C-alpha positions in Angstrom: 23.6 17.4 21.7 20.1 17.4 20.1 19.0 15.0 17.6 18.1 16.4 14.2 14.7 14.4 14.2 12.7 14.4 17.3 9.7 12.3 15.7 9.0 10.0 12.8 6.8 12.9 11.3 9.8 15.3 11.2 11.8 12.6 9.5 9.3 11.8 7.0 8.9 15.6 6.2 12.4 16.1 5.7 12.9 12.9 3.4 9.8 13.8 1.2 11.3 17.3 0.8 14.7 15.8 -0.2 13.0 13.3 -2.5 11.1 15.9 -4.6 14.2 18.0 -5.0 16.1 14.9 -6.5 13.2 14.1 -8.6 12.8 17.9 -9.8 16.7 17.9 -10.6 16.6 14.6 -12.4 13.7 15.7 -14.6 15.6 18.8 -15.5 18.7 16.9 -16.3 16.9 14.4 -18.4 15.2 17.2 -20.3 18.6 18.9 -21.0 20.3 15.7 -22.1 17.3 14.8 -24.3 17.8 18.5 -26.0 21.6 17.9 -26.3 20.9 14.6 -28.1 18.2 15.8 -30.5 19.6 19.3 -31.4 20.3 19.7 -35.1 23.7 20.5 -36.4 23.6 23.9 -38.5 26.0 22.3 -41.2 23.5 19.9 -42.6 
């Protein structure tokens, strides 16, 4: 069975990509949560 990563370079490229996706997802989530917290109620 072949290993997923043959070199350290491949491993670092894979983990960098995953990290960037997690950071982008967290920023979108924080923005949505901030919008939820600061939205105004129409009754007031």
